[in-house]
C-alpha positions in Angstrom: -24.5 -11.9 12.2 -26.4 -9.2 10.4 -24.5 -8.2 7.2 -25.6 -4.6 7.5 -23.5 -4.4 10.8 -20.4 -5.9 9.3 -17.6 -3.4 8.6 -14.5 -3.8 6.4 -11.1 -3.7 8.0 -10.5 -0.3 6.5 -13.6 1.1 8.1 -12.7 -0.4 11.5 -9.4 1.4 11.6 -10.6 4.6 9.9 -8.2 4.2 7.0 -8.1 6.4 3.9 -7.0 5.5 0.4 -4.3 7.3 -1.5 -3.6 6.7 -5.2 -1.1 8.2 -7.5 2.0 7.9 -9.7 5.4 7.2 -8.2 8.4 7.4 -10.7 7.4 4.9 -13.4 4.8 3.0 -11.4 1.2 3.7 -10.1 0.3 2.9 -6.5 -2.7 2.5 -4.3 -2.4 2.6 -0.5 -4.6 2.5 2.6 -3.2 4.6 5.5 -4.4 4.4 9.1 -4.5 7.5 11.3 -1.6 6.2 13.5 0.9 3.3 13.4 -0.7 -0.1 13.8 0.5 -3.6 14.5 -0.6 -4.8 11.1 0.9 -1.7 9.3 4.0 -1.8 7.1 7.0 -0.7 9.1 8.8 2.1 7.2 12.2 1.0 8.4 12.1 -2.7 7.9 9.4 -3.0 5.2 7.9 -5.8 7.2 4.6 -6.0 9.2 4.5 -4.0 12.4 4.4 -0.4 13.5 3.4 1.5 10.4 0.4 3.4 9.1 0.2 1.7 5.7 -2.2 -1.3 6.0 -2.4 -2.0 2.3 -0.1 -1.1 -0.6 -0.2 -2.1 -4.2 2.2 -1.2 -7.0 1.1 -1.3 -10.6 3.1 -1.3 -13.8 1.7 -0.2 -17.1 1.3 -2.8 -19.8 2.6 -2.3 -23.3 1.0 0.7 -25.0 -1.1 -1.4 -27.4 -2.5 -3.5 -24.6 -3.4 -0.7 -22.1 -4.2 -1.3 -18.5 -2.1 -2.1 -15.4 -0.5 -5.2 -13.9 0.1 -5.6 -10.1 3.8 -6.1 -9.4 3.9 -5.8 -5.6 1.2 -6.2 -3.0 1.2 -5.7 0.8 -2.0 -6.5 2.8 -1.2 -6.8 6.5 1.8 -8.8 5.2 3.6 -9.2 1.9 1.9 -11.2 -0.8 4.5 -10.6 -3.5 7.0 -8.1 -5.0 8.9 -7.0 -1.9 12.3 -8.3 -3.0 12.1 -7.1 -6.6 10.9 -3.6 -5.9 12.4 -3.2 -2.4 14.4 0.1 -3.1 11.4 1.7 -4.8 9.0 0.6 -2.1 11.3 2.0 0.6 11.2 5.5 -1.1 7.4 5.3 -1.6 6.7 4.1 2.0 9.0 6.9 3.4 7.1 9.5 1.4 3.6 8.2 2.4 4.6 7.9 6.1 5.9 11.5 6.0 2.7 12.8 4.5 4.2 13.6 1.1 1.8 12.0 -1.3 3.5 11.8 -4.7 
């Protein structure tokens, strides 16, 4: 297949990226225009029926070190961090789904 014709998943679903600060953590999220089967469900925080197709939470490293560390990551399914940051993720997902971008 011709590489020039290949599209990323985000382009296929017409997703847009949101980045920002939420409480003490930074985040990056890809939102689809409508709920998708692979999207993060805002009620259960599992795959299915949400607009968020990718979500990453970052924590700042010690001031002397600089930079960010990934602490939770969802990409069409949880990779890590859902249990530890569940309450914070629920608030963030609710805000993003409602169109309130912190």
